[in-house]
VMD Tcl script that builds the backbone (N, CA, C; Angstrom):
set m [mol new atoms 348]
animate dup $m
set s [atomselect $m all]
$s set {name element resname resid chain x y z} {
  {N N GLN 1 A 159.202 2.679 -18.977}
  {CA C GLN 1 A 157.972 3.342 -18.579}
  {C C GLN 1 A 158.170 4.010 -17.215}
  {N N VAL 2 A 157.699 5.230 -17.108}
  {CA C VAL 2 A 157.865 5.992 -15.873}
  {C C VAL 2 A 156.868 5.533 -14.824}
  {N N HIS 3 A 157.368 5.283 -13.630}
  {CA C HIS 3 A 156.517 4.907 -12.500}
  {C C HIS 3 A 156.958 5.647 -11.261}
  {N N LEU 4 A 155.970 6.117 -10.494}
  {CA C LEU 4 A 156.189 6.669 -9.159}
  {C C LEU 4 A 155.218 5.956 -8.243}
  {N N VAL 5 A 155.747 5.334 -7.192}
  {CA C VAL 5 A 154.904 4.561 -6.286}
  {C C VAL 5 A 155.083 5.080 -4.875}
  {N N GLU 6 A 154.014 5.685 -4.342}
  {CA C GLU 6 A 154.037 6.188 -2.982}
  {C C GLU 6 A 153.639 5.091 -1.999}
  {N N SER 7 A 154.161 5.195 -0.793}
  {CA C SER 7 A 153.778 4.286 0.283}
  {C C SER 7 A 154.010 4.977 1.612}
  {N N GLY 8 A 153.461 4.381 2.667}
  {CA C GLY 8 A 153.712 4.885 4.001}
  {C C GLY 8 A 152.579 5.651 4.643}
  {N N GLY 9 A 151.513 5.871 3.891}
  {CA C GLY 9 A 150.383 6.576 4.473}
  {C C GLY 9 A 149.654 5.732 5.504}
  {N N GLY 10 A 148.732 6.374 6.199}
  {CA C GLY 10 A 147.958 5.649 7.194}
  {C C GLY 10 A 147.274 6.593 8.160}
  {N N LEU 11 A 146.795 6.012 9.243}
  {CA C LEU 11 A 146.111 6.755 10.291}
  {C C LEU 11 A 147.084 7.015 11.433}
  {N N VAL 12 A 147.164 8.257 11.873}
  {CA C VAL 12 A 148.066 8.612 12.957}
  {C C VAL 12 A 147.372 9.627 13.849}
  {N N GLN 13 A 147.708 9.602 15.122}
  {CA C GLN 13 A 147.104 10.550 16.062}
  {C C GLN 13 A 147.770 11.914 15.938}
  {N N PRO 14 A 147.069 12.952 16.286}
  {CA C PRO 14 A 147.680 14.285 16.300}
  {C C PRO 14 A 148.956 14.294 17.144}
  {N N GLY 15 A 149.983 14.957 16.627}
  {CA C GLY 15 A 151.272 14.974 17.296}
  {C C GLY 15 A 152.186 13.837 16.881}
  {N N GLY 16 A 151.657 12.889 16.133}
  {CA C GLY 16 A 152.451 11.747 15.702}
  {C C GLY 16 A 153.291 12.025 14.468}
  {N N SER 17 A 153.951 10.970 13.995}
  {CA C SER 17 A 154.858 11.084 12.850}
  {C C SER 17 A 154.582 9.990 11.834}
  {N N LEU 18 A 154.900 10.296 10.590}
  {CA C LEU 18 A 154.841 9.322 9.499}
  {C C LEU 18 A 155.969 9.630 8.535}
  {N N ILE 19 A 156.405 8.601 7.835}
  {CA C ILE 19 A 157.363 8.796 6.749}
  {C C ILE 19 A 156.759 8.219 5.468}
  {N N LEU 20 A 156.572 9.074 4.484}
  {CA C LEU 20 A 156.105 8.635 3.175}
  {C C LEU 20 A 157.312 8.380 2.281}
  {N N SER 21 A 157.170 7.406 1.407}
  {CA C SER 21 A 158.213 7.092 0.427}
  {C C SER 21 A 157.627 7.176 -0.965}
  {N N CYS 22 A 158.470 7.566 -1.903}
  {CA C CYS 22 A 158.088 7.576 -3.316}
  {C C CYS 22 A 159.243 6.963 -4.091}
  {N N GLU 23 A 159.003 5.754 -4.591}
  {CA C GLU 23 A 160.040 5.051 -5.341}
  {C C GLU 23 A 159.809 5.265 -6.831}
  {N N ALA 24 A 160.852 5.684 -7.512}
  {CA C ALA 24 A 160.751 6.044 -8.923}
  {C C ALA 24 A 161.459 5.028 -9.819}
  {N N SER 25 A 160.970 4.910 -11.036}
  {CA C SER 25 A 161.623 4.066 -12.035}
  {C C SER 25 A 161.279 4.578 -13.417}
  {N N GLY 26 A 162.111 4.228 -14.385}
  {CA C GLY 26 A 161.818 4.566 -15.769}
  {C C GLY 26 A 162.379 5.892 -16.239}
  {N N PHE 27 A 163.118 6.579 -15.379}
  {CA C PHE 27 A 163.745 7.835 -15.776}
  {C C PHE 27 A 164.968 8.069 -14.880}
  {N N THR 28 A 165.752 9.081 -15.244}
  {CA C THR 28 A 166.966 9.374 -14.477}
  {C C THR 28 A 166.594 10.190 -13.249}
  {N N PHE 29 A 166.371 9.497 -12.162}
  {CA C PHE 29 A 165.860 10.106 -10.931}
  {C C PHE 29 A 166.750 11.263 -10.463}
  {N N SER 30 A 168.064 11.054 -10.525}
  {CA C SER 30 A 168.992 12.022 -9.946}
  {C C SER 30 A 168.985 13.375 -10.651}
  {N N SER 31 A 168.422 13.452 -11.839}
  {CA C SER 31 A 168.426 14.703 -12.583}
  {C C SER 31 A 167.051 15.375 -12.611}
  {N N HIS 32 A 166.161 14.922 -11.764}
  {CA C HIS 32 A 164.814 15.481 -11.718}
  {C C HIS 32 A 164.494 16.073 -10.351}
  {N N HIS 33 A 163.700 17.134 -10.389}
  {CA C HIS 33 A 163.160 17.696 -9.158}
  {C C HIS 33 A 162.058 16.764 -8.661}
  {N N MET 34 A 161.937 16.655 -7.357}
  {CA C MET 34 A 160.906 15.815 -6.762}
  {C C MET 34 A 160.072 16.660 -5.815}
  {N N ILE 35 A 158.770 16.490 -5.913}
  {CA C ILE 35 A 157.844 17.331 -5.152}
  {C C ILE 35 A 156.770 16.458 -4.522}
  {N N TRP 36 A 156.409 16.794 -3.308}
  {CA C TRP 36 A 155.238 16.221 -2.659}
  {C C TRP 36 A 154.125 17.260 -2.672}
  {N N TYR 37 A 152.965 16.839 -3.165}
  {CA C TYR 37 A 151.754 17.636 -3.097}
  {C C TYR 37 A 150.764 16.909 -2.201}
  {N N ARG 38 A 149.745 17.634 -1.792}
  {CA C ARG 38 A 148.638 16.995 -1.094}
  {C C ARG 38 A 147.332 17.618 -1.551}
  {N N HIS 39 A 146.277 16.807 -1.450}
  {CA C HIS 39 A 144.959 17.257 -1.867}
  {C C HIS 39 A 143.966 16.773 -0.841}
  {N N ALA 40 A 143.383 17.715 -0.140}
  {CA C ALA 40 A 142.366 17.418 0.859}
  {C C ALA 40 A 140.993 17.719 0.273}
  {N N PRO 41 A 139.952 17.043 0.784}
  {CA C PRO 41 A 138.602 17.298 0.279}
  {C C PRO 41 A 138.246 18.777 0.368}
  {N N VAL 42 A 137.603 19.273 -0.619}
  {CA C VAL 42 A 137.111 20.641 -0.760}
  {C C VAL 42 A 138.228 21.680 -0.650}
  {N N LYS 43 A 139.471 21.271 -0.860}
  {CA C LYS 43 A 140.586 22.206 -0.879}
  {C C LYS 43 A 141.329 22.085 -2.210}
  {N N GLU 44 A 142.090 23.115 -2.528}
  {CA C GLU 44 A 142.944 23.062 -3.710}
  {C C GLU 44 A 144.149 22.167 -3.439}
  {N N ARG 45 A 144.696 21.609 -4.512}
  {CA C ARG 45 A 145.935 20.864 -4.358}
  {C C ARG 45 A 147.037 21.812 -3.892}
  {N N GLU 46 A 147.849 21.344 -2.965}
  {CA C GLU 46 A 148.854 22.195 -2.327}
  {C C GLU 46 A 150.244 21.582 -2.467}
  {N N LEU 47 A 151.215 22.401 -2.847}
  {CA C LEU 47 A 152.598 21.946 -2.822}
  {C C LEU 47 A 153.042 21.898 -1.379}
  {N N VAL 48 A 153.528 20.752 -0.941}
  {CA C VAL 48 A 153.938 20.571 0.454}
  {C C VAL 48 A 155.435 20.783 0.611}
  {N N ALA 49 A 156.213 20.103 -0.221}
  {CA C ALA 49 A 157.670 20.172 -0.111}
  {C C ALA 49 A 158.291 19.790 -1.440}
  {N N ALA 50 A 159.426 20.404 -1.724}
  {CA C ALA 50 A 160.118 20.130 -2.986}
  {C C ALA 50 A 161.609 20.042 -2.746}
  {N N ILE 51 A 162.267 19.201 -3.544}
  {CA C ILE 51 A 163.719 19.111 -3.505}
  {C C ILE 51 A 164.204 19.063 -4.950}
  {N N THR 52 A 165.111 19.955 -5.286}
  {CA C THR 52 A 165.642 19.970 -6.641}
  {C C THR 52 A 166.688 18.876 -6.810}
  {N N TYR 53 A 167.123 18.697 -8.059}
  {CA C TYR 53 A 168.144 17.669 -8.280}
  {C C TYR 53 A 169.484 18.103 -7.689}
  {N N THR 54 A 169.601 19.396 -7.355}
  {CA C THR 54 A 170.795 19.885 -6.660}
  {C C THR 54 A 170.597 19.918 -5.156}
  {N N ARG 55 A 169.437 19.364 -4.709}
  {CA C ARG 55 A 169.138 19.210 -3.281}
  {C C ARG 55 A 168.757 20.509 -2.566}
  {N N ASN 56 A 168.375 21.507 -3.313}
  {CA C ASN 56 A 167.742 22.665 -2.672}
  {C C ASN 56 A 166.312 22.280 -2.298}
  {N N THR 57 A 165.870 22.745 -1.146}
  {CA C THR 57 A 164.534 22.377 -0.673}
  {C C THR 57 A 163.650 23.597 -0.475}
  {N N ASN 58 A 162.350 23.352 -0.527}
  {CA C ASN 58 A 161.374 24.408 -0.313}
  {C C ASN 58 A 160.155 23.769 0.346}
  {N N TYR 59 A 159.534 24.491 1.261}
  {CA C TYR 59 A 158.405 23.946 2.018}
  {C C TYR 59 A 157.257 24.931 2.051}
  {N N ALA 60 A 156.059 24.386 2.089}
  {CA C ALA 60 A 154.897 25.212 2.345}
  {C C ALA 60 A 155.017 25.789 3.751}
  {N N TYR 61 A 154.514 26.979 3.926}
  {CA C TYR 61 A 154.623 27.642 5.237}
  {C C TYR 61 A 153.957 26.794 6.326}
  {N N SER 62 A 152.881 26.112 5.957}
  {CA C SER 62 A 152.110 25.355 6.953}
  {C C SER 62 A 152.868 24.127 7.484}
  {N N VAL 63 A 153.908 23.695 6.790}
  {CA C VAL 63 A 154.627 22.496 7.241}
  {C C VAL 63 A 156.084 22.785 7.599}
  {N N LYS 64 A 156.514 24.027 7.407}
  {CA C LYS 64 A 157.911 24.355 7.651}
  {C C LYS 64 A 158.261 24.085 9.113}
  {N N GLY 65 A 159.369 23.403 9.315}
  {CA C GLY 65 A 159.800 23.052 10.657}
  {C C GLY 65 A 159.242 21.734 11.156}
  {N N ARG 66 A 158.234 21.199 10.452}
  {CA C ARG 66 A 157.640 19.920 10.857}
  {C C ARG 66 A 157.939 18.808 9.853}
  {N N PHE 67 A 158.055 19.159 8.576}
  {CA C PHE 67 A 158.268 18.170 7.512}
  {C C PHE 67 A 159.663 18.323 6.943}
  {N N ALA 68 A 160.181 17.231 6.396}
  {CA C ALA 68 A 161.456 17.249 5.680}
  {C C ALA 68 A 161.350 16.368 4.440}
  {N N ILE 69 A 162.131 16.719 3.405}
  {CA C ILE 69 A 162.050 15.988 2.128}
  {C C ILE 69 A 163.446 15.553 1.687}
  {N N PRO 70 A 163.961 14.490 2.301}
  {CA C PRO 70 A 165.245 13.965 1.831}
  {C C PRO 70 A 165.076 13.099 0.581}
  {N N ARG 71 A 166.118 12.954 -0.170}
  {CA C ARG 71 A 166.100 12.058 -1.329}
  {C C ARG 71 A 167.325 11.154 -1.288}
  {N N ASP 72 A 167.162 9.939 -1.799}
  {CA C ASP 72 A 168.257 8.974 -1.882}
  {C C ASP 72 A 168.385 8.579 -3.348}
  {N N ASN 73 A 169.322 9.180 -4.035}
  {CA C ASN 73 A 169.464 8.915 -5.462}
  {C C ASN 73 A 169.905 7.481 -5.736}
  {N N GLY 74 A 170.595 6.876 -4.782}
  {CA C GLY 74 A 171.009 5.486 -4.956}
  {C C GLY 74 A 169.835 4.520 -4.947}
  {N N LYS 75 A 168.761 4.920 -4.264}
  {CA C LYS 75 A 167.564 4.087 -4.186}
  {C C LYS 75 A 166.425 4.625 -5.049}
  {N N ASN 76 A 166.703 5.696 -5.807}
  {CA C ASN 76 A 165.648 6.318 -6.629}
  {C C ASN 76 A 164.395 6.608 -5.805}
  {N N THR 77 A 164.599 7.127 -4.620}
  {CA C THR 77 A 163.486 7.325 -3.695}
  {C C THR 77 A 163.560 8.701 -3.043}
  {N N VAL 78 A 162.405 9.326 -2.935}
  {CA C VAL 78 A 162.272 10.562 -2.166}
  {C C VAL 78 A 161.307 10.283 -1.023}
  {N N TYR 79 A 161.571 10.919 0.094}
  {CA C TYR 79 A 160.791 10.683 1.298}
  {C C TYR 79 A 160.106 11.983 1.736}
  {N N LEU 80 A 159.080 11.839 2.523}
  {CA C LEU 80 A 158.482 12.979 3.215}
  {C C LEU 80 A 158.378 12.584 4.681}
  {N N GLN 81 A 159.246 13.174 5.471}
  {CA C GLN 81 A 159.237 12.916 6.910}
  {C C GLN 81 A 158.297 13.936 7.557}
  {N N MET 82 A 157.271 13.435 8.197}
  {CA C MET 82 A 156.236 14.304 8.751}
  {C C MET 82 A 156.177 14.128 10.264}
  {N N ASN 83 A 156.403 15.206 10.979}
  {CA C ASN 83 A 156.365 15.209 12.441}
  {C C ASN 83 A 155.311 16.182 12.941}
  {N N SER 84 A 154.960 16.027 14.198}
  {CA C SER 84 A 153.973 16.923 14.834}
  {C C SER 84 A 152.738 17.082 13.952}
  {N N LEU 85 A 152.211 15.970 13.493}
  {CA C LEU 85 A 151.093 16.005 12.555}
  {C C LEU 85 A 149.849 16.590 13.191}
  {N N LYS 86 A 149.093 17.313 12.359}
  {CA C LYS 86 A 147.877 17.968 12.787}
  {C C LYS 86 A 146.698 17.440 11.959}
  {N N PRO 87 A 145.493 17.548 12.467}
  {CA C PRO 87 A 144.338 17.099 11.673}
  {C C PRO 87 A 144.274 17.762 10.298}
  {N N GLU 88 A 144.716 18.993 10.209}
  {CA C GLU 88 A 144.685 19.688 8.922}
  {C C GLU 88 A 145.720 19.162 7.922}
  {N N ASP 89 A 146.590 18.255 8.355}
  {CA C ASP 89 A 147.508 17.583 7.420}
  {C C ASP 89 A 146.836 16.415 6.705}
  {N N THR 90 A 145.625 16.085 7.109}
  {CA C THR 90 A 144.892 14.991 6.476}
  {C C THR 90 A 144.657 15.293 5.003}
  {N N ALA 91 A 145.089 14.369 4.141}
  {CA C ALA 91 A 144.972 14.565 2.691}
  {C C ALA 91 A 145.506 13.322 1.991}
  {N N VAL 92 A 145.301 13.289 0.688}
  {CA C VAL 92 A 146.009 12.336 -0.151}
  {C C VAL 92 A 147.306 13.006 -0.595}
  {N N TYR 93 A 148.416 12.345 -0.370}
  {CA C TYR 93 A 149.728 12.888 -0.695}
  {C C TYR 93 A 150.235 12.247 -1.995}
  {N N TYR 94 A 150.670 13.117 -2.901}
  {CA C TYR 94 A 151.139 12.681 -4.213}
  {C C TYR 94 A 152.592 13.075 -4.428}
  {N N CYS 95 A 153.294 12.218 -5.103}
  {CA C CYS 95 A 154.672 12.452 -5.484}
  {C C CYS 95 A 154.704 12.899 -6.944}
  {N N ASN 96 A 155.535 13.880 -7.232}
  {CA C ASN 96 A 155.681 14.381 -8.605}
  {C C ASN 96 A 157.150 14.474 -8.956}
  {N N ALA 97 A 157.462 14.079 -10.183}
  {CA C ALA 97 A 158.822 14.220 -10.697}
  {C C ALA 97 A 158.765 15.109 -11.927}
  {N N ASN 98 A 159.619 16.102 -11.981}
  {CA C ASN 98 A 159.606 16.940 -13.167}
  {C C ASN 98 A 160.955 17.582 -13.404}
  {N N ARG 99 A 161.104 18.034 -14.635}
  {CA C ARG 99 A 162.304 18.748 -15.036}
  {C C ARG 99 A 161.972 19.517 -16.292}
  {N N LEU 100 A 162.442 20.726 -16.384}
  {CA C LEU 100 A 162.188 21.545 -17.556}
  {C C LEU 100 A 162.680 20.806 -18.800}
  {N N GLY 101 A 161.777 20.595 -19.712}
  {CA C GLY 101 A 162.130 19.867 -20.926}
  {C C GLY 101 A 162.119 18.362 -20.762}
  {N N GLY 102 A 161.769 17.916 -19.568}
  {CA C GLY 102 A 161.743 16.482 -19.307}
  {C C GLY 102 A 160.351 16.004 -18.958}
  {N N ILE 103 A 160.276 15.020 -18.098}
  {CA C ILE 103 A 158.988 14.427 -17.764}
  {C C ILE 103 A 158.257 15.264 -16.717}
  {N N ASN 104 A 156.976 14.996 -16.591}
  {CA C ASN 104 A 156.155 15.525 -15.503}
  {C C ASN 104 A 155.255 14.364 -15.098}
  {N N ALA 105 A 155.689 13.605 -14.107}
  {CA C ALA 105 A 155.024 12.355 -13.761}
  {C C ALA 105 A 154.469 12.398 -12.345}
  {N N TRP 106 A 153.400 11.636 -12.134}
  {CA C TRP 106 A 152.696 11.606 -10.850}
  {C C TRP 106 A 152.530 10.179 -10.371}
  {N N GLY 107 A 152.543 10.020 -9.058}
  {CA C GLY 107 A 152.189 8.755 -8.466}
  {C C GLY 107 A 150.692 8.655 -8.243}
  {N N GLN 108 A 150.285 7.539 -7.661}
  {CA C GLN 108 A 148.854 7.285 -7.472}
  {C C GLN 108 A 148.317 7.890 -6.185}
  {N N GLY 109 A 149.201 8.314 -5.299}
  {CA C GLY 109 A 148.792 8.942 -4.054}
  {C C GLY 109 A 148.706 7.964 -2.898}
  {N N THR 110 A 148.888 8.493 -1.702}
  {CA C THR 110 A 148.737 7.707 -0.484}
  {C C THR 110 A 148.000 8.549 0.545}
  {N N GLN 111 A 147.035 7.938 1.200}
  {CA C GLN 111 A 146.167 8.660 2.137}
  {C C GLN 111 A 146.851 8.813 3.497}
  {N N VAL 112 A 146.833 10.017 4.005}
  {CA C VAL 112 A 147.285 10.297 5.372}
  {C C VAL 112 A 146.100 10.865 6.136}
  {N N THR 113 A 145.771 10.243 7.252}
  {CA C THR 113 A 144.666 10.700 8.089}
  {C C THR 113 A 145.190 10.948 9.490}
  {N N VAL 114 A 145.001 12.172 9.963}
  {CA C VAL 114 A 145.453 12.543 11.299}
  {C C VAL 114 A 144.210 12.753 12.153}
  {N N SER 115 A 144.007 11.843 13.085}
  {CA C SER 115 A 142.778 11.881 13.874}
  {C C SER 115 A 142.978 11.103 15.158}
  {N N SER 116 A 142.271 11.566 16.201}
  {CA C SER 116 A 142.306 10.830 17.455}
  {C C SER 116 A 141.127 9.869 17.547}
}
mol reanalyze $m
mol bondsrecalc $m
mol representation Tube
mol addrep $m
């Protein structure tokens, strides 16, 4: 059974940092693209960062230079390293695993709140 479990969210002050983790099971992690999305109240869901199974990365313009999306295939885990956090980064962050012709799976989400 496919599972994606996010962790690491919380409350952080503006300018602070957080690292989110998404641990995967039930599928071949190393052959799937991994994506972090976020969904803030009254906003559309937004793609934040993506890493392909070949380790190519892509970032939303709003987080470029502040966020990074490394993956550890040995641990079946993808991370979202978030620096210089802003109040507008406040959202529920979701992990997604997908591959053309393969699965399209989602985690339950983890709340990130950036506030003083």
